[in-house]
C-alpha positions in Angstrom: 120.6 88.5 110.0 117.3 88.1 108.0 115.1 85.1 107.4 116.7 84.3 104.0 120.2 83.9 105.5 118.9 82.0 108.4 117.0 79.6 106.1 120.0 79.1 103.9 122.4 78.2 106.7 119.8 75.7 108.1 119.2 74.3 104.6 123.0 73.8 104.1 123.4 72.1 107.5 125.5 75.0 108.8 123.3 76.1 111.8 126.5 76.3 113.9 127.2 79.5 112.0 123.9 81.2 112.9 125.4 83.0 115.9 128.4 84.3 114.0 126.3 85.6 111.1 123.9 87.2 113.5 126.7 88.9 115.4 128.2 90.2 112.1 124.7 91.4 110.8 125.0 89.4 107.6 121.7 89.9 105.6 120.7 88.8 102.1 122.6 91.7 100.4 125.8 91.3 102.3 125.7 87.5 101.9 125.9 87.9 98.1 128.8 90.4 98.6 131.0 88.0 100.6 134.4 87.3 99.1 137.0 84.7 100.0 138.9 87.1 102.3 135.7 87.9 104.3 134.7 84.2 104.5 138.2 83.2 105.9 137.8 85.8 108.7 134.2 84.9 109.3 134.6 81.1 109.5 137.9 80.0 111.0 137.3 76.2 110.8 138.3 74.6 107.5 135.4 72.1 107.3 132.4 74.4 107.6 134.3 77.1 105.6 134.8 74.8 102.6 131.2 73.6 102.7 130.0 77.3 102.9 132.1 78.5 100.0 130.8 75.6 97.8 127.2 76.4 98.7 127.6 80.1 98.3 129.3 79.8 94.9 126.4 77.6 93.7 123.8 80.1 95.1 125.5 83.0 93.4 125.6 81.1 90.1 121.8 80.3 90.4 121.0 84.0 91.2 123.1 85.2 88.2 121.3 82.8 85.9 118.0 83.9 87.2 118.8 87.6 86.8 120.0 87.1 83.2 116.8 85.2 82.5 114.7 87.9 83.9 116.6 90.6 81.9 116.2 88.8 78.6 112.5 88.2 79.2 111.8 91.6 80.7 113.2 93.9 78.0 110.6 92.9 75.3 107.9 94.0 77.7 105.3 94.5 75.0 105.4 90.8 74.3 105.1 89.9 78.0 102.2 92.3 78.4 100.3 90.8 75.5 101.0 87.3 76.9 99.6 88.3 80.3 96.5 89.8 78.6 95.9 86.6 76.8 96.3 84.6 80.0 93.7 86.8 81.7 91.3 86.4 78.7 91.8 82.7 78.8 91.1 82.6 82.5 87.9 84.5 82.0 86.7 82.3 79.1 87.5 79.1 81.0 85.7 80.2 84.1 88.5 78.9 86.4 87.7 78.4 90.1 88.2 81.4 92.4 91.0 79.7 94.4 92.9 79.0 91.2 92.5 82.6 90.1 93.8 83.8 93.5 96.8 81.6 93.2 97.6 82.8 89.7 97.1 86.4 90.8 99.5 85.9 93.7 102.0 84.2 91.4 101.7 87.0 88.9 102.3 89.6 91.6 105.4 87.8 92.8 106.7 87.6 89.3 106.1 91.4 88.7 107.8 92.2 92.1 110.8 90.1 91.2 111.1 91.7 87.8 110.9 95.3 89.2 113.4 94.5 92.0 115.9 93.3 89.4 115.4 96.4 87.3 115.9 98.7 90.4 119.0 96.7 91.4 120.5 97.4 88.0 119.5 101.1 88.2 121.2 101.2 91.6 124.4 99.8 90.1 124.2 102.4 87.3 124.0 105.2 89.9 127.0 103.8 91.8 129.0 104.0 88.6 128.1 107.7 88.2 129.6 110.8 89.9 128.8 110.9 93.6 126.4 113.9 93.7 123.6 114.9 96.1 120.9 113.8 93.6 122.6 110.4 93.1 122.9 109.8 96.8 119.2 110.8 97.2 118.2 108.4 94.4 120.2 105.5 95.8 118.6 106.0 99.3 115.2 106.1 97.7 115.8 102.8 96.0 117.0 101.2 99.2 114.0 102.5 101.0 111.6 100.8 98.6 112.1 97.6 100.6 109.3 97.9 103.2 107.1 95.3 104.7 104.2 95.8 107.0 102.4 92.7 108.3 98.9 92.7 109.7 98.6 90.9 113.0 95.5 89.0 113.9 95.5 88.1 117.6 93.5 85.0 118.6 92.4 84.9 122.2 90.3 82.3 124.1 90.1 80.1 127.1 91.5 76.6 127.0 89.2 74.2 125.2 87.3 77.0 123.3 88.5 75.7 119.9 91.2 78.2 119.0 93.6 75.6 117.4 90.8 73.9 115.5 89.6 77.3 114.2 93.1 78.3 113.0 93.6 74.9 111.3 90.2 75.2 109.6 90.6 78.8 108.4 94.0 78.1 106.8 92.8 74.7 105.6 95.6 72.7 107.2 93.7 70.1 109.3 96.7 68.7 111.1 99.0 71.8 111.4 98.7 73.1 115.0 98.6 70.3 117.6 95.5 70.1 119.8 94.4 67.7 122.5 93.9 67.6 126.2 92.8 70.9 127.8 95.5 70.3 130.5 98.2 70.2 127.9 98.1 73.9 126.9 100.8 76.4 127.7 101.4 80.1 127.5 103.6 79.9 124.4 102.7 82.3 121.7 102.3 80.7 118.2 102.4 82.8 115.0 101.2 81.4 111.7 102.1 83.0 108.4 102.9 82.0 104.8 106.2 80.6 103.8 107.4 83.0 101.1 110.9 81.4 100.7 110.2 77.8 99.8 107.5 75.1 99.6 108.2 73.5 103.1 106.4 73.6 106.4 108.7 75.4 108.9 108.7 76.4 112.5 111.1 79.0 113.9 111.5 78.7 117.7 112.6 81.7 119.7 113.8 81.0 123.3 114.0 83.2 126.4 117.5 84.0 127.5 119.7 81.9 129.7 119.7 84.6 132.3 115.9 84.7 132.5 115.8 81.0 133.0 118.4 81.1 135.8 116.1 83.7 137.5 113.2 81.4 137.2 115.2 78.6 138.7 116.2 80.9 141.6 112.5 81.6 142.3 111.8 78.0 143.0 113.6 78.1 146.4 111.0 80.5 148.0 108.2 78.0 147.1 110.0 75.0 148.4 110.5 76.6 151.8 106.8 76.9 152.8 104.7 74.2 151.2 102.2 74.5 154.0 101.7 78.2 153.5 101.2 77.7 149.8 98.3 75.4 150.4 96.5 78.0 152.5 97.0 80.8 149.9 95.4 80.5 146.5 97.8 82.8 144.7 100.8 81.2 146.3 99.6 77.7 145.6 98.9 78.6 141.9 102.4 80.0 141.6 103.9 76.9 143.2 102.0 74.7 140.8 103.0 76.9 137.9 106.7 76.7 138.8 106.5 72.9 139.5 104.8 72.3 136.1 107.5 74.2 134.2 110.4 72.6 136.0 108.9 69.0 135.8 108.4 69.4 132.1 112.1 70.1 131.5 113.8 68.2 134.3 111.5 65.5 135.5 112.1 65.0 139.3 115.7 66.4 139.1 114.7 70.0 139.9 113.7 69.1 143.4 117.1 68.1 144.6 119.7 69.9 142.4 121.1 73.4 142.6 120.6 76.1 140.0 124.1 75.6 138.6 123.5 71.8 138.2 120.2 72.5 136.4 122.0 74.7 133.9 124.2 71.8 132.9 124.5 71.4 129.2 123.2 67.8 129.3 119.7 69.2 129.8 119.9 71.2 126.6 121.6 68.8 124.1 118.5 68.8 121.8 118.4 72.6 121.9 122.0 74.0 121.6 120.4 77.1 120.1 119.0 78.0 123.6 122.6 78.2 125.0 123.8 80.0 121.9 121.0 82.6 122.1 119.9 81.8 118.6 116.6 80.5 117.0 115.9 76.9 116.2 114.3 76.1 112.8 112.4 72.9 112.0 111.7 72.0 108.4 109.2 69.4 107.2 107.6 68.2 104.0 104.1 67.8 105.6 102.0 69.7 108.1 101.4 66.6 110.2 105.1 65.9 110.5 105.8 69.5 111.7 102.9 69.3 114.1 104.4 66.3 115.8 107.8 68.0 116.0 106.6 71.2 117.7 104.6 69.6 120.4 107.5 69.6 122.9 108.0 73.3 122.2 104.3 74.4 122.5 102.4 72.0 124.7 102.7 70.2 128.1 101.9 66.9 126.4 104.1 63.8 126.8 102.7 62.1 123.7 104.4 63.3 120.5 102.1 62.9 117.6 99.9 60.7 119.8 102.2 57.7 120.0 105.8 58.5 120.8 106.6 59.3 124.4 108.4 62.6 124.9 110.8 62.5 127.8 111.8 66.1 127.9 109.6 69.1 127.0 111.1 72.5 126.1 108.0 74.8 126.2 109.1 76.5 129.5 112.1 77.9 127.6 110.2 79.1 124.5 109.1 82.7 124.0 107.4 82.3 120.6 107.0 79.8 117.8 106.5 81.0 114.2 105.0 78.4 111.9 105.2 79.0 108.2 103.0 77.2 105.7 103.4 77.0 101.9 100.7 77.7 99.3 98.7 80.2 101.3 97.5 83.4 99.7 95.9 85.3 102.6 98.8 84.9 104.9 101.3 86.6 102.6 101.0 89.9 104.6 98.9 88.6 107.5 100.1 86.7 110.6 97.7 84.9 112.9 98.9 84.8 116.5 97.6 82.3 119.1 97.9 84.4 122.3 97.4 83.6 126.0 94.7 85.8 127.4 96.6 87.7 130.1 100.3 87.9 129.3 102.9 86.0 131.3 104.9 86.3 134.5 108.2 86.0 132.5 109.3 89.5 131.7 110.4 89.0 128.1 107.4 86.8 127.2 105.1 89.5 128.8 106.8 92.3 126.9 106.4 90.3 123.7 102.7 89.7 124.5 102.1 93.4 125.1 104.0 94.3 121.9 102.0 91.9 119.8 98.7 92.8 121.3 99.5 96.5 120.8 100.3 95.8 117.1 97.2 93.7 116.3 94.9 95.3 113.7 92.3 92.6 114.4 91.5 90.4 117.4 89.5 87.2 117.4 88.0 86.3 120.8 87.0 82.7 120.7 84.4 81.0 122.9 82.0 78.1 122.7 78.6 79.1 121.4 76.5 77.5 124.2 77.7 80.1 126.7 79.1 82.8 124.4 77.2 85.8 126.0 77.6 84.6 129.6 81.2 83.3 129.5 83.0 85.7 131.9 86.6 84.8 130.9 86.1 85.9 127.2 84.7 89.3 128.3 87.5 89.7 130.9 90.1 89.1 128.1 88.5 91.9 126.1 88.2 94.3 129.1 91.7 93.7 130.3 93.3 94.0 126.9 91.1 96.9 125.6 93.5 99.7 126.5 96.4 97.8 124.9 94.3 97.2 121.7 92.5 100.5 121.4 94.0 103.8 122.4 97.3 102.1 123.3 97.3 100.0 120.2 96.1 99.9 116.6 93.2 97.4 116.6 90.5 98.2 114.0 88.4 95.0 114.2 87.1 92.9 117.1 85.6 89.6 116.0 83.8 87.6 118.7 83.8 84.1 117.3 81.4 81.5 118.7 82.7 78.0 118.0 81.0 74.6 117.8 78.0 76.2 116.2 76.9 72.8 114.8 76.4 71.4 118.4 72.8 71.6 119.5 70.8 69.3 121.8 68.6 66.6 120.4 70.0 67.0 116.9 69.5 63.4 115.5 69.9 63.9 111.8 70.7 66.4 109.1 67.1 67.2 108.2 66.2 70.6 106.9 64.3 71.4 110.2 67.4 70.7 112.3 69.7 72.8 110.1 67.1 75.6 110.4 67.2 75.2 114.2 71.0 75.5 114.2 70.9 78.7 112.1 68.2 80.2 114.2 70.1 79.4 117.4 73.2 80.9 115.9 71.5 84.2 115.0 70.1 84.4 118.6 73.6 83.9 119.9 74.9 86.7 117.8 72.2 89.1 119.1 73.0 88.1 122.7 76.7 88.7 122.3 76.1 92.1 120.7 73.9 93.1 123.7 76.7 92.1 126.1 79.2 94.2 124.1 76.9 97.3 124.3 77.1 97.1 128.1 80.9 97.5 128.1 81.0 101.3 128.3 84.7 101.5 129.3 85.7 99.2 126.4 83.6 101.2 123.9 85.6 104.3 124.8 88.3 102.7 122.7 86.2 101.3 119.9 83.3 102.2 117.7 80.3 100.0 117.2 81.5 99.3 113.6 84.6 97.6 114.9 82.6 94.8 116.5 81.4 91.7 114.6 80.1 88.3 115.7 80.7 85.0 113.9 79.2 81.6 114.6 81.6 79.0 113.2 82.0 75.3 113.1 85.5 74.1 112.3 84.3 70.4 112.3 81.4 71.0 109.9 83.6 73.1 107.5 85.7 69.9 107.1 83.0 67.2 107.2 80.0 69.0 105.8 77.6 66.7 107.6 74.8 69.2 108.5 76.0 72.6 107.3 77.2 74.0 104.0 80.6 75.7 104.1 78.9 79.1 104.0 76.8 78.4 107.0 79.9 77.4 109.0 81.1 81.0 108.4 84.7 79.9 108.0 84.7 81.3 104.4 83.7 84.7 105.9 86.8 84.7 108.0 88.9 83.6 105.1 87.5 86.4 102.9 88.2 88.9 105.7 91.8 87.7 105.9 92.2 87.9 102.1 90.9 91.5 102.1 93.2 92.4 105.0 96.1 90.8 103.1 95.3 92.6 99.9 95.2 96.0 101.6 98.9 95.7 102.2 100.3 94.9 98.8 104.0 95.0 99.1 104.1 94.6 95.3 102.0 97.7 94.5 103.8 99.9 97.0 107.2 98.8 95.6 106.3 99.1 91.9 104.6 102.5 92.4 107.6 103.8 94.3 110.0 102.5 91.6 107.9 104.2 88.9 108.2 107.5 90.7 112.0 107.2 91.1 112.5 106.3 87.5 110.2 109.2 86.4 112.4 111.6 88.4 115.6 110.3 86.8 114.3 110.3 83.3 112.5 113.7 83.7 115.8 115.3 84.9 117.6 113.6 82.0 115.3 114.9 79.3 114.9 118.6 80.4 117.1 121.3 81.8 115.9 124.1 84.2 113.9 126.7 82.4 111.4 129.5 83.1 108.5 127.1 83.2 110.2 125.0 85.8 110.8 128.1 87.9 107.1 129.1 87.8 106.0 125.6 88.8 108.6 125.6 91.6 107.4 128.8 93.1 103.7 127.6 92.8 104.5 124.4 94.6 106.5 126.2 97.3 103.5 128.6 98.0 101.1 125.6 98.0 103.3 123.7 100.5 103.7 126.8 102.8 99.9 127.4 102.8 99.1 123.7 103.6 101.7 123.5 106.4 100.2 126.5 108.1 96.7 124.9 107.9 98.0 121.6 109.4 99.7 123.5 112.2 96.5 125.3 113.1 94.5 122.0 113.3 97.2 120.3 115.4 97.3 123.2 117.9 93.6 122.9 118.4 94.0 119.3 119.3 96.8 120.2 121.7 94.5 122.6 123.6 91.7 120.0 123.7 94.1 117.5 125.3 95.4 120.1 127.8 91.8 120.9 128.9 90.8 117.2 129.3 94.0 116.3 131.2 93.6 119.2 133.6 90.2 117.9 134.5 91.8 114.5 135.1 94.4 115.9 137.3 91.8 117.6 139.6 89.8 114.4 139.8 92.9 112.4 140.6 93.9 114.7 143.5 90.5 114.3 145.1 90.1 110.6 144.5 93.5 109.0 145.1 92.6 108.0 148.7 89.6 106.0 147.5 91.9 104.2 145.0 94.5 103.4 147.6 91.8 102.1 150.0 90.4 99.6 147.4 93.9 98.6 146.3 95.6 98.3 149.7 92.6 97.1 151.8 90.7 94.7 149.5 87.7 92.9 151.1 87.6 89.2 151.5 91.4 88.7 151.5 93.2 87.1 154.4 96.2 89.1 155.7 98.9 86.6 154.9 97.8 86.0 151.4 97.4 89.7 150.5 100.7 90.5 152.2 102.5 88.1 149.8 100.7 89.6 146.9 101.5 93.2 147.8 105.1 92.2 148.3 105.2 91.0 144.7 103.5 94.2 143.6 106.2 96.5 145.1 109.0 94.1 144.0 107.8 94.5 140.4 107.3 98.3 140.1 103.6 98.3 141.1 102.6 95.5 138.8 101.7 91.8 139.6 100.3 89.2 137.2 98.7 86.3 139.1 98.3 82.9 137.5 94.5 83.4 137.5 92.5 86.6 137.4 93.3 90.1 136.5 96.6 91.8 136.4 97.2 94.2 139.4 98.6 97.5 138.2 98.7 100.2 140.9 100.2 102.8 138.6 97.4 102.3 136.1 94.8 102.6 139.0 96.4 105.9 140.2 96.2 107.4 136.7 92.8 105.9 135.9 90.9 109.3 136.2 93.4 110.9 133.9 93.1 108.2 131.2 89.3 108.3 131.6 89.3 112.0 131.0 91.2 111.7 127.8 90.0 108.3 126.3 87.2 109.6 124.1 89.1 112.5 122.7 92.2 110.4 122.2 90.2 107.9 120.1 88.7 110.7 118.0 92.2 112.2 117.5 94.0 108.9 116.8 91.4 106.6 115.3 92.9 103.2 114.6 91.5 103.1 111.0 93.9 105.9 110.2 91.6 107.7 107.8 90.2 110.5 109.8 90.8 112.6 113.0 92.6 115.9 113.1 96.1 114.4 112.5 95.4 111.7 109.9 92.6 113.8 108.4 94.8 116.8 107.5 97.6 114.6 106.3 95.3 112.6 104.0 93.9 115.8 102.5 97.4 117.2 101.9 98.0 117.6 98.1 100.4 119.4 95.8 97.7 119.2 93.0 100.1 117.4 90.7 97.3 115.9 88.7 96.0 119.4 87.8 99.5 120.5 87.0 100.1 117.5 84.7 97.1 118.6 82.6 98.6 122.1 82.1 102.3 121.2 81.9 102.5 117.9 80.0 106.2 118.4 79.4 106.8 118.1 83.2 104.8 114.9 83.5 107.6 112.7 84.7 108.7 115.1 87.4 105.1 115.5 88.6 104.6 111.7 88.6 107.6 111.5 91.0 106.1 114.2 93.2 102.8 112.4 93.4 104.6 109.2 94.3 106.6 111.1 97.0 103.4 112.6 98.3 101.8 109.2 98.8 105.0 107.7 100.3 105.3 110.4 102.9 101.6 110.2 103.8 102.0 106.4 104.4 105.2 107.0 106.5 103.5 109.7 108.6 100.4 107.5 109.2 102.7 104.7 110.5 104.6 107.2 112.6 101.4 108.5 114.2 100.2 105.0 114.8 103.4 104.0 116.5 104.0 107.2 118.5 100.4 107.5 119.8 100.8 104.2 121.7 103.6 105.6 123.7 101.7 108.9 124.2 98.8 107.0 125.6 101.0 104.9 128.0 103.0 108.0 129.1 100.6 108.7 132.0 101.1 105.3 133.6 104.8 105.2 132.8 105.4 108.5 134.5 103.4 107.4 137.6 105.5 104.3 137.8 108.7 106.3 137.6 107.5 108.6 140.4 106.3 105.7 142.5 109.5 103.6 142.1 111.3 105.0 145.1 108.3 104.2 147.3 108.2 100.6 145.9 111.9 100.1 146.5 111.4 101.2 150.1 108.4 99.0 150.7 110.1 96.0 149.1 112.9 96.3 151.8 110.6 95.6 154.7 110.3 92.2 156.4 109.3 90.5 159.6 106.6 91.7 162.0 104.3 94.4 160.7 105.4 93.9 157.1 101.9 94.4 155.5 101.1 97.6 157.4 104.6 99.0 156.8 104.2 98.5 153.0 100.7 100.1 153.1 101.9 103.1 155.1 104.9 103.7 152.8 102.7 103.7 149.7 100.0 105.9 151.3 102.5 108.4 152.6 104.3 108.7 149.3 101.2 109.2 147.2 99.8 111.8 149.7 103.1 113.8 149.6 103.3 113.5 145.8 99.7 114.2 144.9 100.3 117.9 144.0 103.1 117.1 141.6 102.7 113.5 140.4 99.5 114.0 138.3 100.7 117.4 137.0 104.0 115.8 135.9 102.1 113.0 134.1 100.0 115.5 132.3 103.0 117.5 131.1 104.8 114.3 129.9 101.8 113.4 127.7 101.5 117.0 126.4 105.3 117.1 125.7 105.1 113.9 123.7 102.1 115.1 121.8 103.9 118.3 120.9 107.0 116.4 119.9 104.9 114.3 117.5 103.3 117.4 116.0 106.7 119.0 115.4 108.1 115.8 113.9 105.1 115.4 111.5 105.5 119.0 110.3 109.2 118.8 109.9 109.2 115.5 108.1 106.4 116.5 105.8 107.9 119.9 104.9 111.5 118.7 104.5 110.6 115.7 102.4 108.4 117.6 100.0 110.8 120.5 99.8 113.7 118.3 98.9 111.6 116.4 96.4 110.4 119.6 94.7 113.9 120.9 94.5 115.4 117.7 93.1 112.7 117.1 90.6 112.6 120.7 89.1 116.2 121.9 89.7 118.3 118.9 88.6 119.9 118.6 85.2 120.7 115.3 83.7 124.4 115.5 83.3 125.3 113.2 86.3 122.6 110.6 86.1 122.1 107.7 83.7 119.5 107.2 81.0 116.7 104.9 82.3 114.1 105.3 79.5 114.0 101.6 78.8 113.7 100.7 82.5 110.9 103.3 83.0 108.9 101.9 80.1 109.3 98.4 81.5 108.1 99.4 85.0 105.2 101.4 83.6 104.0 98.4 81.7 104.4 96.1 84.8 102.6 98.7 86.9 99.7 98.7 84.4 99.6 94.9 84.4 99.6 94.9 88.2 96.6 97.2 88.4 94.7 95.1 85.8 95.4 91.8 87.7 94.3 93.4 91.0 
């Protein structure tokens, strides 16, 4: 089920059908295809079924009217083009404000996208009415695959009180959207902020953890209630106890202390959130940002005041995995999502997996800290150091922005005189230099990122709104807005869709207008030879990369074999830790596959420590091979250079222009897909060393977790040490081969997908006659005009 269907059911007051529609995989396309017989099976109760049929009938009628309107307006495309030209000229002559031009450009893009989608939907219908041939099936698949959406994620990190919420509100110019307040009221809930592309409302979609996960958390409380005295003498244990008590008190009040797990799972505690019990998402819809902010407090913050006035008796944030907030009228969040993230993941497994997934998919991170201690603030730098492998070689981050907030705050500032403003700007520049110096000291972090990735901003969210001392430009909020706008514009869904549609229509019409002849055969042979030659060149470059990885990993294996004892000593015999406290911590490590996430401080990952020499040996070459900007490196480099020389061929063979336009479009499409494939697969390749180590160590962890009673700590230590010693000659070698196997698999997949896609495209474009495909000359002209309009408006 997609967002459109979910939104419609909520809008129609039929959210009780969400689970049914999700189970039956009803998306936008299948919603419009539903007939009475399907609806009768889908919705057994007469009441909601009747309301649904009425609403769906009205929706279909509105959609049909819309399509007919678009068709009648779209066919005289010359008139539309001239009108858009006049609009652009008028815009220029009237010198409209930049923001207004941006809104009009975004609106124009949406209109063009809508027109082209309607055109391609009708072409798809035409193809369905034709003979079911190989080329028709190919074309229908191509049309379906035009629907792609890649969002850019911007992760926002920062300690409590650093000003993350105020920063996000200021950047998106929604002063009262995300709730802020007491530093003690924050939670670990992830909050996404993006544009609402479906309607003009403020919306929040709430995703819950599963019932089973919450039952596990309820079960964990028993171990903390047994030994309150021990918890007080152990920082980690006491932190965990307080963490569990805070969560349970938020949802249950005092009930959790004297009721069983079964009693605490009673439906009475979840009356306001039946979606949690139904394993569906809850959607809140409001007309104003302030209204939505008040409603989401109980799902995002440990704050008993809703909107500052109304007392909230029950808080639901302990059950929440993520909240997605959607705002209307926002241009730079059309393809960009801001994510307010906790700095170090979460103990809850699904929340932690989501955290790692989001961090690994961030193309940009904002690390937010107060300016008065930006360079010396340990927590901010620890966030960067602990997340660097997830963001860099294990992720796709291309930009690290260190954002110093409250840049207007300076001691002894009594008025807004020019001298004081000058002092603020001077202090801000000094802060930037200090932060850059600190970044240059992080040698391990810089293995994952180039110097160009790192930028420092000094911002004032308050001054951006009030403009007391500083101009908007000096608050540097506009710089962040411009960055987001550029990031958004780099991923134009409209341009990708329209270009792909033009290529498909060019193939259809090219085949329709010309049969196979001698000229086509010559071009076909030339393209085959060109493809074969380039595939060989790509293979050679990739094999050189494979040999480099093999050499680096072997060095890492040798270092690991000679250094594992030192790693175990620092991990199993840490200084300044009392025996009882460390024993509990190590017990949690072995119970969780070698990984433990304390409430405060760094994550403990024994698997990562054991393979640290191997990752160190490969880090620099890995970044050079798979740079996150995706423009260079041996893999992306040879793919970006790949070309069938269709532009040169078009100049010599104008009669094959349409077929060559299609081939150029296919070439660009496959390059984009391969770049995304590389970006996704390289994350797993990088993690494969640690994943294999965890797999090999699991038997040892299971054995250690089974110990209890006297000598528990030493038994666990001995078990781990013995297992690593006995496995040292095979564990690191196996990890090396797993990484090399995954690298080789990626290489073979790239070569196969590239060769097969281009071969099929060449064959279908030059060997297809037009007997079994429809005439699309009118549609092609329309899309070409819209494509030209799009390029002009961009």
